[in-house]
C-alpha positions as CSV (number, residue, x, y, z in Angstrom):
1,M,127.7,159.2,37.3
2,S,126.9,162.0,34.8
3,L,128.4,160.4,31.7
4,D,126.4,159.6,28.7
5,W,125.1,156.1,29.2
6,R,127.1,154.6,26.4
7,E,130.3,156.1,27.9
8,R,129.9,154.2,31.2
9,P,132.0,151.2,32.1
10,E,130.5,147.8,31.5
11,T,131.1,147.1,35.2
12,A,130.9,149.9,37.7
13,H,131.5,149.8,41.5
14,F,129.6,152.2,43.8
15,G,130.8,152.8,47.3
16,P,131.7,153.0,50.0
17,A,128.3,152.1,51.5
18,S,126.4,154.9,53.3
19,W,125.9,154.6,57.0
20,Q,122.2,154.2,56.4
21,S,122.9,151.2,54.1
22,S,125.2,149.7,56.7
23,L,122.7,150.2,59.4
24,L,119.9,148.5,57.4
25,S,122.2,145.6,56.7
26,M,123.0,145.2,60.4
27,L,119.4,145.3,61.4
28,T,118.5,142.8,58.7
29,A,121.2,140.4,59.9
30,I,119.9,140.7,63.5
31,F,116.2,140.5,63.0
32,V,115.3,139.1,59.6
33,R,118.0,136.5,58.9
34,P,117.4,134.5,62.1
35,V,113.6,134.5,61.4
36,L,114.1,133.2,57.9
37,G,116.5,130.5,59.2
38,L,113.9,129.4,61.8
39,L,111.1,129.3,59.2
40,T,113.4,127.2,57.0
41,L,114.1,124.7,59.8
42,I,110.3,124.4,60.4
43,G,109.8,123.9,56.6
44,L,112.4,121.2,56.5
45,V,110.7,119.3,59.3
46,V,107.2,119.7,57.6
47,N,108.6,118.7,54.3
48,R,110.2,115.5,55.8
49,L,107.0,114.5,57.6
50,H,104.3,115.7,55.2
51,P,105.7,117.0,51.9
52,A,102.3,117.3,50.2
53,A,101.3,119.8,52.8
54,L,103.9,122.3,51.7
55,Q,102.7,122.0,48.1
56,R,99.3,123.3,49.1
57,V,100.4,126.2,51.3
58,R,99.9,129.8,50.2
59,L,102.8,132.0,51.1
60,D,101.5,135.2,49.5
61,G,99.2,136.0,52.5
62,I,101.8,138.4,53.8
63,D,101.1,140.7,50.9
64,G,97.6,141.5,52.2
65,P,98.6,143.7,55.2
66,L,101.3,145.4,53.1
67,K,98.6,147.4,51.4
68,L,99.2,149.8,54.3
69,I,102.4,150.8,52.5
70,R,101.2,153.7,50.4
71,P,102.5,154.8,47.1
72,L,104.2,158.2,46.8
73,P,101.7,161.2,47.0
74,G,99.8,162.0,43.9
75,T,100.4,158.5,42.4
76,E,97.4,157.1,40.4
77,V,96.8,153.4,40.9
78,A,94.2,151.5,38.8
79,R,93.6,147.7,38.9
80,V,93.8,145.6,35.7
81,A,92.7,142.0,35.2
82,L,95.0,139.9,33.2
83,P,93.8,136.5,32.0
84,H,95.2,134.6,35.1
85,C,96.4,137.2,37.6
86,P,95.9,140.8,38.7
87,A,98.0,143.8,37.7
88,E,97.8,147.5,38.2
89,W,98.7,150.8,36.6
90,V,101.0,152.8,38.8
91,V,101.5,156.3,37.4
92,A,103.3,159.2,39.2
93,P,102.3,162.8,38.4
94,E,105.5,163.1,36.3
95,A,104.4,160.3,34.1
96,R,100.7,161.1,33.3
97,A,101.5,161.9,29.6
98,A,104.3,159.4,29.2
99,E,104.7,157.2,26.2
100,S,107.3,155.0,27.9
101,L,106.3,152.1,30.1
102,I,108.0,149.8,32.7
103,V,106.4,146.4,33.1
104,Y,107.4,145.5,36.6
105,F,107.7,142.0,38.3
106,H,108.1,141.9,42.1
107,G,110.3,139.6,44.2
108,S,110.5,137.4,46.2
109,A,111.6,133.9,45.4
110,L,108.5,133.3,43.2
111,V,106.6,132.3,46.3
112,T,105.5,135.4,48.2
113,L,104.8,139.1,48.3
114,G,102.9,140.8,45.5
115,L,101.4,144.1,44.2
116,N,101.1,145.7,47.7
117,S,104.6,145.0,48.8
118,H,106.2,146.8,45.8
119,R,103.6,149.5,45.0
120,R,105.6,152.3,46.8
121,F,108.8,151.3,45.1
122,V,107.1,151.1,41.8
123,S,105.6,154.6,42.3
124,R,109.2,155.8,42.9
125,L,110.3,154.2,39.6
126,S,107.5,156.0,37.8
127,Q,108.4,159.3,39.4
128,A,112.2,158.9,38.7
129,T,111.8,157.6,35.1
130,G,108.8,159.6,34.0
131,A,107.4,156.4,32.7
132,K,104.1,154.7,33.5
133,V,104.4,151.3,35.3
134,L,102.4,148.2,34.9
135,N,102.8,146.2,38.1
136,V,102.2,142.5,37.4
137,G,101.0,140.2,40.2
138,Y,102.0,136.9,38.5
139,R,101.0,133.5,40.0
140,L,103.3,132.1,42.6
141,A,104.6,128.7,43.7
142,P,103.8,126.2,44.9
143,Q,100.4,126.5,43.3
144,A,101.9,127.7,40.0
145,S,105.0,126.7,38.1
146,I,107.6,129.1,36.9
147,E,106.3,128.5,33.4
148,E,102.9,129.7,34.5
149,A,104.4,132.8,36.2
150,V,106.3,133.6,33.0
151,A,103.0,133.2,31.0
152,D,101.4,135.8,33.3
153,G,104.3,138.1,32.7
154,L,104.0,137.6,28.9
155,D,100.3,138.4,29.2
156,G,101.3,141.7,30.9
157,Y,103.6,142.5,28.0
158,R,100.9,141.7,25.4
159,F,98.5,143.9,27.3
160,A,101.0,146.7,27.2
161,L,101.4,146.4,23.5
162,A,97.6,146.2,23.0
163,Q,97.3,149.5,25.0
164,G,99.3,151.1,22.2
165,F,102.8,151.3,23.9
166,A,105.5,150.7,21.3
167,P,107.9,147.9,22.1
168,E,110.9,150.3,21.8
169,R,109.3,152.3,24.7
170,I,108.8,149.4,27.0
171,V,111.4,148.2,29.6
172,L,110.9,145.0,31.7
173,A,112.1,145.3,35.2
174,G,112.1,143.3,38.5
175,D,114.0,142.6,41.7
176,S,115.2,139.3,43.0
177,A,113.0,136.6,41.3
178,G,111.3,139.4,39.6
179,G,114.6,140.0,37.8
180,L,114.4,136.4,36.6
181,M,110.9,137.1,35.4
182,A,112.0,140.2,33.4
183,A,114.6,138.1,31.6
184,E,112.4,135.2,31.0
185,V,109.5,137.3,29.7
186,A,111.8,139.0,27.2
187,L,112.9,135.6,26.0
188,A,109.3,134.4,25.8
189,A,108.3,137.5,23.8
190,R,111.1,137.0,21.3
191,D,110.4,133.2,21.0
192,G,106.7,133.9,20.7
193,G,107.2,136.2,17.7
194,L,106.5,139.4,19.6
195,P,108.7,142.4,19.2
196,V,111.3,142.5,21.9
197,P,111.1,145.2,24.6
198,A,113.6,148.1,24.6
199,G,115.6,146.7,27.5
200,Q,115.6,145.0,30.9
201,V,116.5,146.1,34.4
202,L,117.4,143.3,36.9
203,M,117.9,144.3,40.5
204,S,119.6,141.7,42.8
205,P,118.4,139.2,40.3
206,L,118.0,135.4,40.6
207,T,119.2,134.1,37.3
208,S,120.7,130.7,37.9
209,S,119.6,127.4,39.5
210,D,123.2,126.6,40.3
211,M,123.4,126.4,44.1
212,D,127.2,126.3,43.9
213,L,127.3,129.9,42.6
214,K,125.4,131.0,45.6
215,Y,127.4,129.0,48.1
216,R,130.7,130.4,46.7
217,A,129.3,133.9,47.0
218,M,128.2,133.3,50.6
219,K,131.6,131.9,51.5
220,N,133.2,135.1,50.2
221,H,130.8,137.4,52.0
222,R,128.0,136.6,54.5
223,D,124.6,137.5,53.1
224,V,122.9,139.6,55.8
225,M,119.4,138.5,54.7
226,F,119.4,134.8,53.6
227,P,120.9,131.7,55.1
228,F,122.1,129.4,52.4
229,M,119.7,126.7,53.5
230,T,116.7,129.0,52.9
231,V,117.6,129.5,49.2
232,K,118.3,125.8,48.8
233,F,115.0,124.9,50.5
234,I,113.0,127.1,48.2
235,Y,114.7,125.7,45.2
236,D,114.4,122.0,46.3
237,V,110.9,122.1,47.7
238,F,109.1,124.6,45.4
239,A,111.1,124.9,42.2
240,T,111.7,121.2,41.6
241,V,109.0,119.9,44.0
242,N,111.4,117.7,45.9
243,G,113.2,116.6,42.7
244,T,110.1,115.5,40.9
245,R,110.1,118.4,38.4
246,P,113.1,119.1,36.2
247,P,114.8,122.5,36.9
248,P,113.7,125.2,34.6
249,L,115.9,126.5,31.8
250,M,117.5,129.6,33.2
251,P,118.6,132.7,31.3
252,P,122.4,132.0,31.2
253,E,121.6,128.6,29.5
254,A,119.3,130.2,26.9
255,D,120.0,131.7,23.5
256,L,120.1,135.4,24.4
257,R,120.7,136.9,21.0
258,G,118.3,139.6,19.8
259,L,117.4,141.0,23.2
260,G,117.6,144.6,24.1
261,P,120.2,146.0,26.6
262,F,120.3,145.0,30.3
263,L,121.2,146.8,33.5
264,L,122.1,144.5,36.3
265,Q,122.4,145.8,39.9
266,A,123.6,143.7,42.8
267,G,125.2,144.2,46.2
268,T,128.8,143.0,46.6
269,H,127.9,140.9,49.7
270,E,124.7,139.3,48.6
271,M,124.4,135.6,47.8
272,L,123.1,136.3,44.3
273,L,126.1,138.3,43.2
274,N,127.6,135.4,41.2
275,D,124.2,135.0,39.4
276,T,124.7,138.5,38.1
277,V,128.3,138.0,37.1
278,V,127.6,134.7,35.2
279,F,124.6,136.1,33.4
280,A,126.5,139.2,32.3
281,E,129.2,137.0,30.9
282,Q,126.7,135.1,28.9
283,L,125.0,138.2,27.6
284,R,128.4,139.7,26.5
285,A,129.4,136.4,24.8
286,Q,126.2,136.6,22.8
287,H,126.7,140.2,21.9
288,V,123.9,141.6,24.0
289,E,124.6,145.0,25.7
290,V,124.8,144.8,29.4
291,W,125.9,147.0,32.2
292,V,126.7,145.7,35.7
293,Q,126.6,147.8,38.8
294,Q,128.0,146.4,42.1
295,W,127.0,148.3,45.2
296,H,129.3,148.1,48.2
297,K,127.9,145.9,50.9
298,A,124.4,146.6,49.8
299,M,121.8,144.0,51.0
300,H,119.5,142.1,48.8
301,M,116.8,144.3,47.1
302,F,118.4,147.4,48.7
303,Q,116.7,149.6,46.1
304,L,113.4,149.2,47.9
305,S,114.8,151.2,50.9
306,F,114.9,154.4,48.9
307,D,112.9,156.3,51.6
308,V,115.8,156.1,54.1
309,N,118.9,154.9,52.1
310,P,120.8,157.4,49.9
311,D,122.5,154.4,48.1
312,A,119.1,153.1,47.1
313,R,118.1,156.5,45.8
314,R,121.2,156.7,43.7
315,A,120.5,153.2,42.4
316,V,117.0,154.3,41.3
317,E,118.6,157.3,39.6
318,E,120.8,154.9,37.7
319,V,117.8,152.8,36.7
320,A,116.1,156.0,35.5
321,A,119.1,156.9,33.4
322,F,119.2,153.5,31.8
323,V,115.5,153.5,31.1
324,R,115.9,156.8,29.3
325,Y,118.8,155.3,27.3
326,A,117.0,152.1,26.4
327,T,113.8,153.9,25.3
328,T,115.6,156.4,23.1
329,V,118.5,154.5,21.7
330,Q,116.7,153.6,18.5
331,D,115.9,157.2,17.9
332,D,119.6,158.1,18.4
333,C,120.7,155.4,16.0
334,A,118.2,156.6,13.4
335,A,119.4,160.1,13.8
């Protein structure tokens, strides 16, 4: 779309899916979904026989080998130590002198992956937006609670402010559970008396603990990545620790007033689509600007496939346009 951002529809549909996007979805359904299903079945057995064992397991080990995934050429990467977790600056050549910043939170499911898995995508965001990126490696379940993860995200935002970035130049962004982090950190900043960031970008976001929303979405369209039992297993075993911990307050249940604008991107056939729809409804009901983009048959976190998927590249361009809008809207209003 070439329209001025404020002239765009509140809900936009992008499609039809490119053949590259369709091929990726097919390969994911063939090779990834069955593996996740098998691992879930093993987890269910272990949880039944020895539940305490799963609460000690570390699932972020997969992120180590993913350091082989390199950022885009010319990208500068520098480690940062936040109080309880690592982070890193990721700065493309186009963003060396930038005054705008994206604080980024990776997926997946608050239990795995990390800085390595998302460094290349984050470098693409920096290139496309012309903004620096602070990539935050927040603590993960089961060792850490969602409250501790959000505290790490808030530390990242405080660090950005301390480095001299103006809040109206900072956008919080994330994919999957990282989208949840972006929304929760914005709320925590507001409630903690900090200036709110300029906006939030949530890609394929998890925003609700309501399993029925996900089940209904799955009944409408089969998710090519996740079996329903995998998502429910993660929620039951890690989020609520087999029902011993109350479910966290999720963004649609919160007071959302006073937050900056949101961009929500989701695939039409992914299990978390209804999370996006319900969250957008709550944002609009509380007079927060929000734009929803539904991408035809796009798989979960499809944006990360930008190297081979033109739909993902276009989605990143949309994110870049939104970031420019969010970080200049106050100047436009003042003018």
